[in-house]
Structures are given as structure tokens and as C-alpha cells.
FIPAGU-676813 format. One line per 4 residues: number of its first residue (from 1); their letters; for each residue y, z, x of N, C-alpha, C, CB. Coordinates in pm, whole numbers. Atoms other than C-alpha are relative to their C-alpha. Glycine has a CB too. Example, Ala and Ser with C-alpha at 12.3 -4.5 7.8 and 13.67 -1.06 7.14 Angstrom:
1> AS> -119 0 89 -450 780 1230 120 0 90 3 125 -99 | -119 -6 -82 -106 714 1367 109 73 -77 46 -142 41 .
# end
This chain:
1> MKFP> -87 32 98 16300 -11544 5942 12 120 -125 -49 -141 -52 | -49 -142 92 16465 -11254 5694 -90 -36 -127 201 16 -47 | 93 24 133 16264 -11403 5383 -102 -87 -12 68 -39 -103 | 117 93 11 15943 -11551 5433 -72 -31 -102 -80 30 67 .
5> SIWV> 117 15 117 15742 -11486 5141 92 -57 -111 -87 160 -54 | -49 60 80 16047 -11583 4920 20 -138 17 86 54 -22 | -17 134 -34 16093 -11933 5080 -124 -55 -30 41 -24 139 | 132 54 49 15703 -11976 5062 0 -24 -133 -111 85 26 .
9> TLLL> 15 1 164 15726 -11905 4720 72 -152 -39 97 154 -86 | -94 113 60 16006 -12167 4649 -32 -133 65 161 32 26 | 79 115 -53 15822 -12414 4903 -93 -52 -60 -51 19 101 | 127 39 60 15500 -12422 4733 47 -47 -137 -112 120 -5 .
13> SITV> -31 60 128 15681 -12454 4393 60 -134 18 92 86 -79 | -67 114 -24 15898 -12742 4530 -111 -101 -6 79 3 131 | 93 108 -30 15583 -12928 4641 -85 -40 -138 -101 52 123 | 84 22 136 15367 -12871 4316 65 -72 -99 -38 128 -66 .
17> FQLL> -89 65 95 15656 -13008 4122 2 -138 44 143 62 -7 | -16 123 -71 15690 -13314 4351 -113 -64 -52 7 7 155 | 142 66 42 15317 -13389 4299 -33 -20 -106 -99 53 29 | 17 -5 130 15282 -13316 3950 55 -17 -113 -23 64 -13 .
21> VCSS> -83 26 119 15575 -13363 3728 -1 -137 -49 136 35 24 | -7 120 62 15557 -13627 3507 139 -62 -20 -63 13 -118 | -110 63 44 15835 -13866 3455 80 14 -100 -20 -86 -9 | -70 -44 122 15933 -13832 3093 -115 40 -104 99 -121 -58 .
25> AKTD> 98 -70 115 15792 -13683 2766 -62 -148 -65 104 115 -140 | 78 93 81 15547 -13890 2566 13 -22 -142 -119 29 15 | 3 -16 126 15656 -13833 2242 141 -82 -69 -11 159 -23 | -96 127 45 15902 -14068 2035 118 129 13 -33 -104 -192 .
29> DYDD> -114 -138 29 16135 -13690 1970 66 -8 134 -78 183 -32 | -60 -43 -105 16174 -13656 2344 16 -112 101 -68 111 49 | 16 119 -107 16199 -14007 2523 102 11 90 5 -146 -58 | -112 15 -93 16523 -13919 2704 -5 136 74 147 -30 -75 .
33> FQAL> 5 -122 -106 16405 -13578 2862 -131 4 95 3 145 -84 | 117 -14 -86 16190 -13502 3149 -103 117 -55 53 34 150 | 119 -80 83 15854 -13359 3056 -90 54 99 -92 -97 -105 | 86 -88 -91 15619 -13114 3223 -112 -15 -54 31 144 16 .
37> PDLL> 131 14 11 15265 -13182 3230 -64 139 -24 -52 -69 117 | 93 -139 53 15007 -12909 3112 -45 48 139 -157 -36 -115 | 39 -48 -111 15026 -12762 3468 -64 141 6 102 -9 74 | 74 -114 -1 14929 -12388 3368 -83 15 -96 67 98 3 .
41> PPAD> 110 15 96 14629 -12293 3217 72 125 -142 -182 56 97 | -25 -86 118 14671 -12127 2865 -43 145 27 -77 -55 -125 | 42 -150 -33 14676 -11739 2852 -104 41 -50 83 96 -35 | 126 -49 78 14362 -11712 2635 -87 -146 -20 49 83 -166 .
45> DYLS> 67 114 17 14090 -11965 2585 -3 -7 -141 -131 -6 66 | -38 39 135 14204 -11961 2214 118 -73 -21 9 105 -77 | -108 99 9 14521 -12110 2306 -29 -142 23 98 33 89 | 39 148 20 14540 -12486 2276 127 -87 -16 -94 -19 -133 .
49> FNYY> -108 125 0 14779 -12787 2338 -34 -75 -125 -11 -109 140 | 5 53 124 14652 -12934 2043 -86 54 -125 -35 -118 27 | 52 -112 100 14571 -12629 1818 2 -23 -145 77 122 17 | -58 29 85 14749 -12772 1538 -6 -126 -60 88 29 29 .
53> HNTC> 24 144 10 14634 -13124 1578 -59 -54 -146 -101 -36 115 | 75 46 126 14419 -13166 1267 61 106 -130 -189 18 29 | -50 -68 116 14567 -12858 1037 142 -5 -29 -33 130 7 | -128 12 44 14933 -12901 1087 57 -102 84 74 125 1 .
57> PQFE> -63 84 -86 15019 -13219 1242 148 -24 -10 -62 -113 -9 | -154 -24 11 15373 -13196 1114 90 88 51 28 18 -99 | -72 -135 -54 15452 -12862 1280 108 -43 111 -118 112 75 | -142 25 -97 15662 -12970 1599 84 -88 -70 -26 -73 153 .
61> SIVH> -114 90 58 15847 -13242 1418 81 85 -109 -64 -141 -73 | -79 -70 95 15952 -12972 1143 84 75 84 -77 84 -100 | -63 -81 -94 16046 -12770 1425 144 -76 59 -112 29 119 | -77 74 -62 16232 -13019 1606 129 -44 -86 -78 -103 47 .
65> NTLR> -120 42 103 16424 -13184 1304 90 108 -53 -58 -65 -127 | -67 -119 54 16534 -12839 1168 92 52 113 -107 112 -49 | -108 -63 -118 16679 -12693 1508 96 -97 15 -64 32 157 | -127 88 1 16851 -13037 1560 89 33 -88 -21 -132 -23 .
69> KWVT> -116 -38 77 17021 -12993 1265 84 128 -4 -36 -14 -112 | -54 -141 -52 17125 -12622 1327 77 -24 118 -115 106 38 | -71 16 -100 17222 -12718 1663 151 -80 -17 -89 -60 86 | -104 63 34 17443 -12980 1536 130 44 -46 -37 -62 -68 .
73> DDYT> -95 -91 65 17619 -12762 1321 78 119 107 -90 76 -118 | -65 -141 -71 17669 -12449 1576 -104 -14 144 -31 186 -117 | 70 -14 -140 17549 -12533 1948 -14 120 37 64 -60 108 | 37 -158 -61 17549 -12154 2018 -112 63 -42 100 105 -33 .
77> IAAS> 110 -56 47 17227 -12122 1820 -119 -16 106 -27 -61 -132 | 120 22 -101 17022 -12275 2105 -21 99 103 16 -126 73 | -10 -140 -99 17100 -11967 2350 -47 96 -64 140 51 46 | 34 -142 85 17054 -11714 2053 -147 -25 17 59 18 -183 .
81> LLRL> 120 12 70 16707 -11881 1997 -113 15 145 -4 -162 -100 | 71 -64 -116 16611 -11820 2373 -12 128 42 37 -42 91 | -33 -98 8 16753 -11513 2362 -117 112 -73 118 -25 -52 | 79 -71 117 16558 -11393 2050 -155 -32 41 44 -67 -167 .
85> HFHD> 117 39 -35 16235 -11563 2221 -48 121 97 5 -143 61 | 3 -97 -138 16281 -11328 2539 -9 130 -62 143 -7 110 | -6 -146 21 16334 -11028 2345 -111 17 -71 122 59 -68 | 136 -31 85 15995 -11069 2135 -87 13 108 -55 -118 -113 .
89> CSVR> 127 0 -120 15793 -11150 2451 9 132 76 16 -134 125 | -48 -112 -67 15952 -10861 2620 -50 139 -60 148 -9 -1 | 63 -136 46 15829 -10582 2390 -146 13 -19 55 37 -128 | 133 9 11 15490 -10642 2261 -82 -105 41 -21 16 -106 .
93> GCDA> 51 134 -20 15429 -10976 2378 40 -115 -96 -139 10 -4 | -40 115 90 15474 -11306 2196 -57 8 -134 -41 -131 59 | 77 -3 113 15374 -11190 1882 80 19 -128 -96 101 16 | -105 17 121 15695 -11231 1646 16 137 -50 -50 -103 -128 .
97> SILL> -5 -150 17 15703 -10840 1652 174 -12 -51 -47 107 169 | -159 0 35 16093 -10917 1666 69 -31 -140 60 -99 84 | -47 72 128 16106 -11084 1356 7 75 -137 -91 -112 -22 | 41 -122 88 15957 -10788 1140 141 44 -52 -85 130 88 .
101> NHDG> -150 -35 64 16273 -10691 892 -57 141 -77 79 -144 -130 | 6 -125 66 16192 -10333 812 64 133 61 -134 21 -17 | -69 -136 -66 16346 -9972 867 -104 27 98 29 143 -107 | 76 -57 -122 16240 -9870 1241 -61 -103 71 -108 100 -37 .
105> SERK> 65 112 -82 16140 -10220 1365 84 -44 101 -39 -119 -78 | -66 21 -126 16248 -10370 1685 148 -55 -60 -90 -114 107 | -131 92 43 16498 -10607 1473 105 94 -46 -30 -112 -129 | -72 -102 62 16665 -10290 1325 67 96 148 -118 92 -116 .
109> AQVS> -48 -108 -141 16724 -10120 1698 137 -60 34 -118 -9 165 | -114 14 -56 17073 -10093 1817 40 -101 97 19 98 43 | 11 112 -107 17006 -10338 2126 -29 -142 -69 -124 35 109 | 4 139 67 16916 -10603 1871 86 -36 -91 -107 -25 -59 .
113> KTLR> -117 50 90 17222 -10608 1678 45 -126 31 118 84 6 | -76 104 -48 17355 -10904 1851 -122 -133 -34 52 32 177 | 107 112 -3 17041 -11122 1824 20 -98 -144 -169 80 5 | -21 52 102 17065 -11418 1598 -120 -110 -6 140 -43 -5 .
117> GFEL> 86 114 26 16832 -11712 1460 -102 14 -83 -51 -46 105 | 103 -54 85 16643 -11514 1248 -9 -113 -136 44 168 -46 | -4 91 139 16749 -11740 919 -46 -145 31 162 -10 -69 | 60 156 -24 16663 -12082 1122 -177 10 20 82 -75 168 .
121> IDEI> 139 -39 -18 16312 -11916 1205 -54 -9 -162 -14 163 78 | 55 3 147 16263 -11870 820 3 -113 -38 61 73 -100 | 11 120 58 16378 -12198 734 -118 -83 41 115 -67 23 | 113 70 -30 16134 -12361 933 -157 22 -31 12 -4 112 .
125> KAQI> 114 -54 60 15865 -12142 823 -21 -35 -148 5 141 16 | 3 20 110 15932 -12213 478 -39 -162 -14 122 52 -52 | 41 143 8 15919 -12594 556 -180 -38 16 89 -74 127 | 137 10 -40 15593 -12549 730 -117 45 -110 -10 85 126 .
129> ESKC> 102 -77 109 15418 -12325 459 -16 -59 -127 46 140 -36 | 7 75 111 15506 -12589 196 -121 -134 59 173 -50 -47 | 105 105 -73 15314 -12849 420 -161 54 36 73 -42 152 | 147 -5 -61 15043 -12644 603 18 172 -55 -31 -49 211 .
133> PKTV> -15 -147 13 15016 -12293 410 -110 112 48 18 19 -137 | 81 -124 -59 14864 -11988 602 -33 -57 101 -122 63 -72 | 83 69 -129 14825 -12194 909 76 23 114 -25 -164 -7 | -124 -16 -136 15135 -12187 1154 25 162 16 182 -86 -46 .
137> SCAD> -36 -153 -59 15208 -11815 1326 144 -13 5 -66 45 162 | -154 -28 -33 15572 -11710 1344 15 -12 132 55 137 -41 | -10 -23 -141 15504 -11619 1689 5 -184 61 -157 111 59 | 4 131 -45 15396 -11992 1749 142 -77 -66 -148 -69 -48 .
141> ILTA> -104 40 -7 15700 -12106 1592 137 33 63 1 -8 -81 | -106 -54 -95 15932 -11893 1769 -11 -58 116 -3 140 23 | 7 52 -107 15809 -12020 2092 23 -154 25 -105 38 34 | -11 109 -1 15804 -12358 2005 170 -31 -28 -103 -48 -90 .
145> AARD> -115 20 14 16164 -12339 1873 103 31 120 21 61 -106 | -53 -29 -112 16278 -12185 2196 18 -129 107 -80 107 48 | 18 147 -77 16140 -12493 2364 93 -101 -21 -125 -69 -35 | -70 103 35 16306 -12706 2155 154 24 10 -42 -36 -128 .
149> ATVA> -130 -52 -26 16634 -12494 2186 39 -65 128 4 155 6 | -63 33 -102 16638 -12551 2554 9 -162 24 -62 73 103 | -37 163 1 16596 -12966 2505 112 -26 -65 -102 -92 -65 | -126 49 86 16878 -12968 2263 136 34 81 5 82 -157 .
153> AGGP> -148 -30 -81 17123 -12804 2527 -5 -65 102 38 142 45 | 18 79 -78 16998 -13048 2766 -80 45 136 117 -47 13 | 69 -63 -76 16758 -12855 2951 -171 -81 -18 25 163 -41 | 113 59 -7 16370 -12963 3034 -96 -3 -135 -60 61 107 .
157> YWSV> 92 -32 62 16097 -13015 2783 -142 36 55 1 -82 -72 | 144 -39 -57 15716 -12894 2844 -61 24 -117 -15 127 102 | 96 -23 113 15424 -12866 2622 -54 160 -13 -128 -102 26 | 20 -146 3 15352 -12534 2458 -157 3 -42 111 84 -113 .
161> PYGR> 162 5 50 14989 -12428 2401 3 106 -140 -130 73 147 | -29 -65 102 14946 -12259 2037 -132 66 -7 52 -78 -115 | 128 -70 54 14711 -12045 1881 40 154 5 -146 -34 99 | 8 -127 32 14874 -11731 1862 23 96 -114 49 29 64 .
165> KDGL> -28 -49 100 14880 -11475 1606 110 112 -16 -104 30 -35 | -95 -124 34 15156 -11255 1447 -53 141 2 55 -16 -136 | 32 -134 2 15156 -10886 1527 34 63 -115 53 64 99 | -25 -101 156 15138 -10597 1254 96 104 37 -153 95 -66 .
169> TSVD> -91 -117 -14 15346 -10355 1430 146 -52 71 -81 119 97 | -124 -2 -68 15713 -10327 1552 70 114 -37 77 -115 -24 | -58 -163 5 15901 -10005 1661 132 -33 93 -126 145 84 | -158 41 -19 16281 -10013 1706 10 92 156 131 69 -161 .
173> KEAE> -36 -89 -136 16249 -9735 2036 -60 -80 87 -55 160 16 | 44 72 -106 16047 -10006 2205 86 -104 25 -125 -44 -16 | -72 94 -10 16297 -10247 2180 120 25 153 60 -10 -153 | -64 -64 -71 16490 -10044 2404 -6 -28 167 -33 115 -42 .
177> SVPM> 47 27 -154 16290 -10156 2733 70 -128 46 -173 -21 15 | -8 141 -19 16420 -10512 2681 172 12 74 -26 -102 -172 | -114 -22 -68 16682 -10554 2985 104 -65 -82 -7 -47 139 | -101 54 66 17048 -10566 2867 120 -26 91 32 82 -109 .
181> GHEK> -126 59 -71 17267 -10676 3175 46 121 72 121 -65 -105 | -53 -135 -63 17317 -10319 3324 -102 54 133 0 126 -134 | 111 -84 -85 16981 -10275 3513 22 -61 164 -186 -38 -69 | -11 59 -124 16928 -10300 3895 -91 -101 48 -2 90 83 .
185> ITGL> 116 77 -36 16725 -10547 4078 -140 38 -3 17 -34 110 | 115 -62 -8 16440 -10349 4138 -79 13 -150 32 132 66 | 32 4 124 16429 -10269 3798 -48 -98 -84 76 31 -42 | 19 147 61 16426 -10608 3669 -141 -42 52 124 -116 53 .
189> IEFF> 159 56 -24 16134 -10711 3883 -75 83 -25 -46 -44 129 | 139 -60 77 15908 -10428 3781 -2 -18 -142 -20 157 18 | 4 12 101 16000 -10498 3467 -71 -159 -45 126 37 -33 | 73 124 34 15896 -10879 3467 -160 2 95 113 -144 46 .
193> QSKG> 136 -42 -91 15612 -10758 3710 -89 37 -132 24 155 130 | 61 -64 126 15483 -10554 3390 -31 -112 -98 99 110 -70 | 13 99 72 15488 -10886 3215 -93 -121 29 111 -31 -11 | 84 92 -67 15282 -11089 3445 111 -115 58 -122 -62 -108 .
197> LNVL> -101 82 -39 15614 -11243 3558 24 54 150 128 6 -103 | -39 -21 -149 15749 -11278 3941 148 -11 17 -70 -107 97 | -145 45 -22 16064 -11282 4129 59 -150 -16 27 34 132 | -40 136 22 16064 -11662 4115 38 -11 -185 -145 -109 59 .
201> DLVV> -21 -7 105 16053 -11624 3734 113 83 -65 -99 22 -30 | -146 -75 33 16325 -11368 3724 130 -69 14 21 117 91 | -108 86 -32 16561 -11587 3893 39 -106 -84 -22 -52 111 | -11 126 73 16502 -11899 3718 7 14 -146 -110 -85 31 .
205> LSGA> -24 -16 166 16477 -11744 3348 153 60 15 -128 126 -97 | -101 -69 -3 16788 -11552 3431 136 -137 -5 -17 108 138 | -77 126 23 16934 -11929 3448 15 -55 -123 -48 -95 67 | -55 33 153 16935 -11967 3090 156 61 -49 -118 72 -111 .
209> HTIG> -139 -3 23 17264 -11793 3114 104 -105 43 36 107 50 | -102 109 -36 17407 -12128 3195 42 -60 -160 -79 -133 114 | -51 33 99 17449 -12158 2828 13 149 -67 -77 -112 -66 | 18 -146 106 17509 -11866 2526 142 51 77 -183 136 24 .
213> RSSC> -130 -56 -3 17790 -11634 2520 -72 188 4 115 -66 -166 | 15 -127 -4 17804 -11222 2572 104 79 -57 -22 31 116 | -134 -70 62 17999 -10963 2358 67 67 143 -42 139 -137 | -91 -38 -108 18272 -10838 2564 -47 149 7 171 -26 -32 .
217> GSIQ> 55 -115 -10 18133 -10495 2504 -72 11 91 -54 34 -88 | 112 -49 -53 17865 -10539 2711 36 -11 156 -131 -80 -50 | -79 16 -147 18113 -10612 3019 126 135 23 96 -180 -2 | -107 -99 -24 18383 -10329 2951 -6 86 119 7 85 -109 .
221> NRLY> -15 -83 -109 18269 -10098 3213 25 -97 129 -128 96 13 | -24 81 -104 18300 -10381 3469 132 -30 24 -65 -108 -12 | -139 23 -19 18638 -10444 3398 101 104 2 36 -77 -89 | -89 -95 -27 18780 -10114 3354 -60 139 67 68 22 -126 .
225> NFNG> 44 -146 -39 18549 -9815 3471 -139 -25 68 -13 110 -138 | 137 39 -80 18301 -9972 3721 -69 147 81 46 -134 135 | 72 -141 -48 18062 -9666 3791 49 112 -12 -25 10 121 | -101 -119 -9 18316 -9424 3694 103 11 82 -56 104 26 .
229> TAKA> -103 -36 -91 18568 -9507 3917 118 -43 -57 -16 -52 133 | -133 72 72 18833 -9613 3654 67 -148 58 126 110 15 | -14 135 -89 18845 -9945 3851 -109 -108 -77 -50 31 188 | 68 104 38 18724 -10300 3802 -117 6 106 88 -130 -6 .
233> DPSL> 120 24 -92 18373 -10403 3982 62 -104 91 -145 -53 -79 | -84 68 -115 18516 -10534 4308 -84 -133 39 20 109 143 | 56 95 14 18220 -10790 4291 48 -137 -57 -79 42 -49 | -52 118 64 18413 -10988 4055 117 -73 62 36 33 -128 .
237> HPKY> -130 109 -91 18683 -11283 4200 90 57 -96 -5 -212 4 | -166 -44 46 19032 -11156 4134 47 -99 -141 131 -47 159 | -49 92 106 19091 -11469 3907 -86 23 -116 -1 -152 42 | 85 5 118 18787 -11430 3709 15 119 -86 -141 -14 39 .
241> LNFL> 0 -120 58 18837 -11088 3661 139 -8 -95 -7 118 115 | -126 38 92 19211 -11157 3519 -56 -81 -131 117 -103 91 | 26 43 149 19074 -11406 3267 -100 90 -84 -61 -148 0 | 82 -67 91 18794 -11171 3154 101 110 -84 -126 71 86 .
245> KRKC> -97 -104 55 19072 -10902 3098 72 -54 -130 114 38 113 | -68 66 111 19262 -11159 2891 -86 -20 -123 49 -131 44 | 91 79 109 18963 -11302 2685 -53 136 -76 -145 -112 77 | 63 -114 66 18818 -10946 2635 90 143 -34 -116 35 93 .
249> RWAS> -40 -107 22 19087 -10734 2498 -55 77 -128 122 -17 3 | 70 -69 103 18857 -10637 2216 -162 16 28 29 -77 -131 | 148 0 -17 18477 -10531 2248 -87 -72 -75 -44 112 -12 | 73 91 101 18401 -10726 1956 -12 -151 38 75 7 -135 .
253> EYVD> -48 144 -50 18512 -11059 2125 -119 -53 84 147 5 98 | 129 38 -22 18261 -11288 2281 69 -110 114 -100 -56 -147 | -44 116 -128 18290 -11477 2613 -138 -59 59 96 84 150 | 94 52 -80 18085 -11723 2795 -70 43 115 40 -84 29 .
257> LDAT> 65 -54 -120 17823 -11635 3031 27 -109 121 -167 25 -30 | -11 96 -128 17874 -11950 3234 162 -66 -39 -152 -142 6 | -124 16 2 18239 -11994 3278 54 -146 11 44 77 94 | -52 144 -71 18251 -12368 3405 -48 -101 -82 -55 -31 156 .
261> SPKK> 83 87 88 17984 -12550 3173 -65 71 -111 -104 -67 76 | 47 -88 125 17916 -12323 2880 -108 -77 -104 142 40 -92 | 91 77 108 17766 -12596 2679 -89 -91 75 88 -91 -111 | 101 91 -83 17553 -12773 2951 -114 49 50 55 -54 109 .
265> FDTN> 97 -67 -91 17221 -12667 3067 -14 -71 134 -137 9 -66 | -2 49 -119 17287 -12713 3424 -18 111 113 119 -75 10 | 29 -99 -91 17294 -12512 3753 139 83 34 -67 -68 128 | -132 -61 -26 17656 -12395 3740 -6 144 9 97 -36 -103 .
269> YYTN> 28 -128 9 17503 -12071 3662 25 84 153 -148 4 -56 | -1 -36 -164 17430 -12022 4037 113 -23 80 -100 -75 74 | -128 18 -76 17717 -12179 4159 123 111 -25 54 -145 -39 | -82 -87 53 17918 -11930 3975 -27 128 58 -7 0 -137 .
273> LQQK> 19 -110 -57 17750 -11651 4110 35 14 150 -122 27 -25 | -61 13 -153 17833 -11794 4487 135 29 -9 -13 -147 72 | -139 0 0 18184 -11788 4355 42 147 -54 56 -123 -91 | -58 -142 68 18193 -11399 4234 12 -10 -148 154 41 56 .
277> MGLL> -51 -1 165 18161 -11528 3854 -109 28 -69 61 -139 -65 | 107 -70 108 17852 -11354 3708 63 84 -105 -105 100 74 | -66 -76 105 17947 -11224 3401 -66 143 -26 -2 -84 -128 | 77 -132 2 17691 -10949 3359 -56 50 156 -134 -22 -107 .
281> STDQ> 48 -60 -132 17594 -10723 3639 -106 -38 65 -21 118 -9 | 112 4 -27 17266 -10793 3657 -14 -168 47 -82 60 -119 | -16 120 -42 17380 -11171 3705 30 -11 127 79 -58 -66 | -57 0 -122 17584 -11110 4003 -83 59 110 119 65 -9 .
285> LLLS> 119 -71 -109 17324 -10861 4169 -105 -100 54 -96 122 -81 | 87 123 -44 17090 -11161 4210 47 -76 106 -17 -93 -105 | -40 82 -124 17304 -11311 4480 6 157 128 194 -107 -37 | 8 -137 -102 17321 -10925 4682 -116 43 9 77 122 -37 .
289> DSRT> 139 -75 -20 16962 -10867 4678 -81 -108 96 -89 33 -164 | 61 75 -100 16760 -11010 4977 -141 -81 -81 -41 113 132 | 138 48 50 16448 -11084 4731 60 -121 -85 -99 124 -96 | -44 104 95 16661 -11305 4496 92 -84 63 60 53 -121 .
293> APLV> -120 84 -69 16958 -11425 4683 -38 -143 47 56 79 133 | 20 140 -75 16775 -11725 4880 -39 -82 -128 -131 -2 133 | 62 98 78 16637 -11852 4551 124 -18 -80 -140 38 -78 | -136 44 63 17003 -11832 4366 73 -116 86 102 131 -9 .
297> TAFS> -15 103 -108 17105 -12045 4683 -62 -136 -28 -60 52 124 | 72 130 31 16862 -12289 4647 -19 -87 -107 -96 15 18 | -27 62 148 16873 -12344 4269 148 -61 -11 -15 123 -123 | -142 36 1 17266 -12385 4320 8 -152 14 81 72 117 .
301> TQSS> -21 123 -55 17199 -12705 4488 -136 -116 -28 27 34 158 | 138 102 43 16837 -12870 4337 11 21 -153 -181 56 69 | -15 -5 152 16905 -12912 3963 -145 -37 -10 119 -106 -82 | 131 28 92 16567 -13073 3923 -140 72 28 -33 -151 9 .
305> VFQH> 101 -86 -8 16372 -12831 4086 23 155 -75 -24 9 147 | -27 -105 114 16557 -12549 3850 -62 -59 -130 168 29 -24 | 63 17 131 16470 -12759 3567 -145 -14 -19 51 -106 -54 | 165 9 -6 16103 -12812 3631 -58 151 20 -55 -105 141 .
309> QFAA> 53 -114 25 16058 -12446 3731 40 84 -116 15 62 100 | -32 -35 121 16229 -12326 3430 -94 -39 -80 113 -40 -37 | 95 48 99 15999 -12515 3200 -135 69 53 -5 -172 -9 | 100 -68 -38 15715 -12375 3413 8 151 -37 -14 -23 133 .
313> SMVK> 25 -164 29 15835 -12012 3375 5 24 -121 95 99 58 | 20 -3 135 15883 -12051 3007 -125 3 -60 54 -92 -45 | 122 7 58 15532 -12147 2963 -73 123 28 -70 -115 41 | 49 -150 -27 15450 -11779 3151 40 61 -139 83 86 143 .
317> LGNV> -90 -93 99 15704 -11625 2929 -107 -15 -131 190 -71 -35 | 35 37 146 15538 -11777 2601 -141 61 -10 3 -170 -34 | 169 -31 16 15182 -11660 2716 -14 154 31 -107 -96 124 | -1 -136 -8 15281 -11291 2762 -65 77 -102 121 39 8 .
321> QVLT> 53 -73 69 15041 -11067 2588 -33 -49 -115 55 90 -5 | 5 56 95 14963 -11288 2331 -128 45 -76 17 -124 29 | 111 -39 111 14718 -11198 2021 -69 -135 -58 75 89 -136 | 71 106 48 14458 -11444 1942 -114 2 -85 -33 -58 90 .
325> GDDE> 97 -23 54 14189 -11302 1762 31 57 -173 -67 90 98 | -30 -75 146 14169 -11211 1382 36 122 -31 -93 2 -71 | 1 -134 22 14105 -10868 1437 133 51 66 -131 64 55 | -139 -66 -77 14451 -10842 1662 149 -30 -67 11 -67 163 .
329> GEIR> -101 52 82 14699 -11027 1429 -22 -54 -120 59 -82 56 | 8 67 116 14760 -11233 1151 85 -151 -8 48 100 -100 | -91 101 -19 14931 -11559 1044 83 34 -134 -68 -154 16 | -67 -48 101 15210 -11423 833 29 -101 -75 102 69 31 .
333> INCN> -60 124 94 15326 -11621 514 166 25 10 -63 10 -188 | -171 0 10 15683 -11470 534 13 87 153 84 107 -175 | -14 -65 -128 15801 -11407 892 74 151 13 74 -98 82 | -64 -113 21 16006 -11114 796 -94 124 -25 87 -23 -106 .
337> RVNN> 95 -111 23 15690 -10902 678 -144 -12 35 2 31 -131 | 120 29 -2 15359 -10856 723 -71 -30 -119 -52 84 57 | 70 56 119 15099 -11002 466 -45 132 -81 -132 -101 45 | 72 -119 77 14985 -10766 174 -120 -27 7 31 26 -141 .
341> KK> 146 -1 -7 14617 -10657 191 -46 51 -131 -55 86 118 | 57 -32 133 14426 -10652 -87 -148 49 27 6 -132 -103 .
# end
């Protein structure tokens, strides 16, 4: 068999989830969603699923209620929060460094110009500070918000371990390392491996593109000058190509990452790839590489497996290079800046 290691990984994943997945969440807020039990160990002994149980019991309800209000007003904010969380964890780990707002920070980098959700995190932080001052980190808020954004979009619920500290450093040039949709598969695999994530995580987290949008400027080369040929990317379905050319007359316009069900957290992202309708080149390449193609095929027909594996991979993402010691980070009072040191 050509892809034994990949299939073994997938089969093991399916087996684990069949044995261990709980049927529903055990909280009042998430009665209608599938829950993932605490399958994966925390990244550090200082991370805990009941970290704020005594110090800020209102934490998760504040995040949930605030995010639900924002999503009701603008459903696209859910995908934006997932992207913001990924950008944060991709640079210095999940330390809220993307939230720091000063000259030369990650947030000021050119690649961060289209990031959204900062005001939502600020609103959540302000509410939490009024209830539990100097207790909850911005890194934990962003991680919880990404989970609740997934749930709000129709995706799975999972338990998040807490106890992250906020980083003190944010450098704009470091943000350039975050994948932007033009990379080759080998480069993506190596990037994920550098964060402790694997090929399975790459394919399943790419499935977050089942919701959200991209700027048309990100795909101009695919439409008009692929690899300097002055032609369109031949991997695009002709009808989809015509649609994108009509939709993207201006680089400043936006287009849905999932052309068939952009408001629903489902597996159509993978089905679209099989129809040559991947918006970003990194999306479509997942189907052309022997290391990732079998997983795309499997997830396209296994919705429940995708949902549960997405939850597991998001737990892993949220545990990337976290800071837990007082000598490593702090609890920011304002997510936009480090605390004043007296």
C-alpha cells in the first residue's frame, strides 16, 4: 500500500475517538454540541482544566456570552478569531503576543493587516477585569474565544486547559513566518512539525477554512499569473475560476474560503478540494501530495471524525510553547500592552 503510515495514523485516530469521545458537553451553555473529553495531557503541569475554578468562575461564561453576541451581529468574526489564535500560537507560542499594539509588534506587521477580533478580546478582557482583576491572562482568553468561535460556527466543543501567561515580547518580522497560503506542502509540514504538530494536524486544522474569507489580493497570482506564466492556475476548476475572476475584480474584495457552505462548519472544504475548488493554493495542494491527500479523502466523507479530530488538534495548537512561570510572562491588565513595572 502506498500510504501506510498516513492510514495507520488516521485509523488510530478513529479508534481512539470511537472509544473515548463523550456524547455531549456537560455544561448548560453547550448542551447541543458534541464534547471532547480531556484526552490530551496539558502542555505543562501548570496548565489545568479547573485553573480558574476558584479565582474566576465567571471566566468561561463571560467569554461565551460576549462572543455569542458578536457572532449574532457578524458571523464572520468566528473565523477571524480562529485565525487570530493561529497567528498568535504560530510565532512565539500561545502567549497573546499578537495582541500587543505598539510600533514593531506582530500586530503591526504587513502580514497581520487583515487580522480581526482585537476589539472583541478587549471587551472580554474588560469584563473579566471587572469581575476578577489581574487573574485571567489574555492568552487564555484568546484560546477560549477560539474554542467558542468554533462552537458558534457549528463546530465541536472541547475542554481547554488554562494557566498560560502573557508574553512580554512581540516582533513584527517574526510574524512573517506564519503560513499565508502560498507555501509548498513540505514547507507547511516542516512549519507544523516545528510547533509539535504533525501531518494530521495540518490537514484537519486547514479544515478551519470551511468558514471565513480571504482577500482577493491573496489569490491574484492564481487567477492571472500563476508561477509567472501570465495564465491562471490549471488546478482551478474552469467554472470556479470564472466565478473568482468575476468576484475578484479588485484585490481589496473578499471571497469565501468555502464556496459551497461558507457559513457552516462542515466537511465541504474537503469535498471542494476534490472538485478543484480550493481557494488558496495551499488548500488545493493538500489533495496533490501523497502525504496529505488520503486524509483529505477520508475527512470528506467522515464528518464526525473530522469534528472530533479538529477538537483534538485545536487542543494541541493551544498548548504550543505556552508560558506558565511568573519569570516567563505576566497577566496583562490590558491585552494591548505589557504591564507597567514599578
